[in-house]
N, C-alpha and C positions, 0 to 999 in steps of 0.2 A: 608585426603585432602578435603579442603573446596570446596563446589560446587559453580559454577558460579551463580551470582545473577544479576537480572535486577530489580532495585528498590526494591519493597517488594516481589519479586518472586525469588524463588530458583529453578534453572533449573536442569532438569534431561536430559536423552538422547533425541536427536532430534527425532521427529516423522516423519519428512520429510523436504526436501529442494527443493525449486523451483528456478526459474530464478531470482526472486527479493527478496524472503524471506525464512526464515527458521522457522519451527514450532517445538517448544519444549514442552515436558511435564513439567509442573512447579507447584510449590506449593506456595500459598500466605502465607508468614510466619506470618502474623498478624491474618488471619482467619482460616488457615489450609486447605483452599479450593484448590483442585486439578484443574488445568486449562490447556488448550492448549494455548501457547503464540506464536504469530507470529510476527517476527521482521524483518525489512529490513536488508539484508546482507550489510556489510560495503562497498563493491565495488560499490553499486548503491545508497546508502543512501543519498548521496549528489547530486544526479541527480534530478533537479527540477521537471521534467516531471514525473518521477517514484514516487517521493515523493508526488506529487499532486494526482496521481492515487491512491496511498495507502491511502491518506487522504480521498479521495472520497469514497473508499471502506468502511472505518471506518464510514463515515457519513451515508452510506447506511445501514450498520449493526445496527447502533444506532436506526434506525426507525423500524426495523423488530422485531417482537415478536410473535412467533407462535410455537406450539408444533412440527411441522414438518420442522422447520428451525433451524439449529445449533444456539444455544443461544450465543449472544454477552454479555460480561461482562463490558469491559472498555478498555481504551487506554492510552498511554503516550508516552514519548520520553526519551530515555536513551542514553547519550553520542551522542546526535544529531540524533539518529536512532528511527524512529517511530515504535511503536509496539501496538498490541491489544491482548486481552485475550478473550477466548470463552470456551464453554463447551467441555470436552473431550468426543468423541463418539467412544467407544471401540469395537463395534461389527463388524467391517469390512465394506467394501463398497459393493454396488450393483455390481460393476465390479468384486470383489472377488467372489461373489455368482455366477455370470455368468460364470466365469472361471471354477468353480466347476460343475455347473449344465448344462451349454450349452444353455438351454432354460427352460422356466418355464411353468407350467400349466396355462391355460388361466384364471382360477379363481384367481390365485395368481397375475397374471398380472393386473387384475382389482383392486385388493387390493393395489398394488403398485401405479397404476395410480390414484386411489382415493386419496391417501395421497399426492402424488406429486401435484395433482390438488389443494388440500387444501393449500399447501405451495405457489404455483404459484398465486392463487387467492388473497391471503393475500398480496403478493408482488405487484401484479398488481394493487390492490386497492390503493396502496400508490404511484403508478407511477413508480415502479421499474421493469425493464425487466432483467431477469437473463442473457440471451444470451450465456450461456455455460452449458446447461442442458445435462448431460451425466452420464453413470453409475459410473464413477470415482468420481463424485461430489455428490453422494447420499450415505448416510452412515446409518448404523444400530446401535442403542443402544444395550446394552447387553440384554434388554428385547424385542428386535426385532422391535422396532419402527423405522420408516424411517425418516431421516433428510436430508434436502437439504442444502448444504454448498457451499463454494467458490464463493463469489460474486465479485471476482476480475475484471470480465469483465462486471459487471452489468451496465445497463444504467438507470440513474435517470431522468425520463421525467420531473420532477419538478425543476431540477437544472437550474440555470441561464445560464450556458454554459456547453457544453458537451466536454470532453477531446478527444473523438475520432473524427478525421477529416473525412469529407465526402470522400468516395472512399476507406476508409481503411477497410479491411476485418478482423473481429475478431470473434473468436469462435473455435469450433472443427469440422473439415470438414465432419465427418460422420453424424453430427447432425445439420448442418447449413441450414437455410432457404434460398431460392433464394435471398431475399432482403438483407440478411446478406452477401452473397457471392458477390453481386454487390456493397456492401458498400453504400447502399441507406439510406436516412434519413426517410424512411417509416417504420422503426423498430417499432413494437408495441407488445402488449400482444400476438398477434397471431404468432409472431416470435417464442416465447417460445412454443406455441402449436405445431408448425411444429417440433421442436426438440422433444417434447413429443411423437408425432407420430412416429418419427424415433426410439425413445427409446422403445416404446411399440411394434413396429414391431420387433425390435431386441430381445426383451424378448419372444415374441411369436414364431418367426420363427427361432431363433438361429443364425441369421445373420442380418446385417443392410439392409434397403431397397435398398440402392445403393452401389455397390462395384466397385472396379477398382484397377489397379496396381499402381496408383499414385493419388495424390490429384486433379490433373487437370481433370482426367477422372471422378472422383467422383463429382467434382463441376459441370461438364457438365451434369451429370445425374440429379443432384438436379435441375438444371435449365431447362432441356428439357425432361428427360425420365419419362415414366409412371412407378410407382412402381409396382412390381409383387403382385399377390394375396397372402395374408397371409395364406389362406387355402391351397395353394400349399404345404406349409411346415408344416402346422398344420391343418389337415383336420377337426378336431373336434372343431376348433375355431368357435364360433357362428357368423353367417353372420352379425348380428347387431354390434358386437364388431369390426369385420373387417371393416365395413362401417365407424365407428367412426375414426379408425386409418387412413384409406385411406383419409377421409375428412380432417384430420389434415395435411396430406401430399400434399394438393392442392398447386399448384404453386402460384395461386392468393390468397392473404390474405383474400379477401372478400368472398371467397368460403369456408374458414375454419370455424369451430364452432365459435360462438360469443365470448366465453370466457371459462376459465378453469371450471367454475361452470356448464356450459352446458355439457362439456365433463364428468364431475363428475356425473351429473344426468343421462346421457345416459348409461354410463357403469354400474351404479348401477341398472338400469332397466334390463340390460342383466343378471346380477347375480340374481336379484330377480326373474325373469322369470324362470331361470334354477332351483332355489331352489323350486319354486312352482311346477314345473314339477316333480322333484324328490319326493316331498311330495305326489303328486297325484298318482305316480306309486306304492309306497308302504308306506302306512301311518305310519307304525311302524318302518320303515327302519332307521338304524343309519345313520346320515348325518354329514358331516363336518360343523362346525360353522365358518363362515367367519368373519374376523375382521370388515368388512364393516357393518355387522349387529350388532356387539357387542361393537365396539370401543376398543377391546383388541388389543395388539401388533400383528403385521403381520408376516406371514411366519414361524411361529413356527414349522409347519409341515415339512418344508424343512431344516431350519437351526438347528433344534433340533429333529432329527429323533426319539429319544427315546420317545418323547412325541406324535408321530404321531398316536399312537393307541388310544389316549384319545379322542374319538368322543362323540357327544351328539345327543340326539333325535332332530328331526325337531321341531322347536318352531314356532307355529303360532303367538305367541306374538311378536317374533323377526321379522317375516315376516310383521306383521301389522305395527310394528314400522318403518321398512324400507320403506314400502309403503308410510307412512306419511312423512318420510324424503324426498323421491323422489318427492312427490307432492309439498312439500315446496320449494325444489330446483327449480322445474319447474316454480312455481309461481314467485320466485325471478328472474329467467331468463326472464320471460315475462315482469316483471316490468323494468328490466335493459334495455330491448330492446326498451322501449317506449321513 
């Protein structure tokens, strides 16, 4: 039986179906490349507003190119239905990992936060606000590299007109900033930083910063409640890391960090300080080598337990390189704030 085709793509089983589109595993019959193909479902394909939003998502993806963002390949129209293709990310989602682990060691949370910050800063530099940062939208490649995906709710600050009307709340309620909940036009890069604060809190504490029996209670907490201390749930979390997370959760955007690069630099300093302390305690002690130092894929210790015993000596060269990287990040932050 012949497989269904969409232009040059031969479709396999669906990878997932949402309210407006279905994602298929597909193969380009001309190049042999395996891709993920997302196409509008027939029942909404003729809706002008939905089609416009889908087209806007394609335009956003066309501008993004970063190793921590799911790679976009191209788009088209088949029998009146818009579609686009992107890389297949086969390693599962951060949501899957949390369902398995519950919470993560703070060192791994820093690695995850570091790579998310890289993705966010790239998008923010282009005027793109994700607006839906959550574990289900963060994916692992098979070599354990993290990828940010699903820009369906992204706001393009450079667009001539925005499709989301003032007063309309969009996002996922466990990770939504106060300005999102109120449907304000003050959405900015710091809106994504609030979501990152919620996400890192969830990774560290094993629960989101604000809970409730319904979305109204959670919205009220986002708007008015003070988040609990991370260290109540994870006592070994460094105070400096907790301080960054809680600053991202400030109700007032102006009190949050300047940008994702600042967050990246500060959490790198936390890990660098810890590594230096471990090296000073026992110079010849075997120590974990974190991806933030080496640039290697993240979380191999958790996602591939059989490799967890492969530890390495503390490397002063690595520490020196990381110190240089942090100094460069802090310099760039100071220039951006001028």
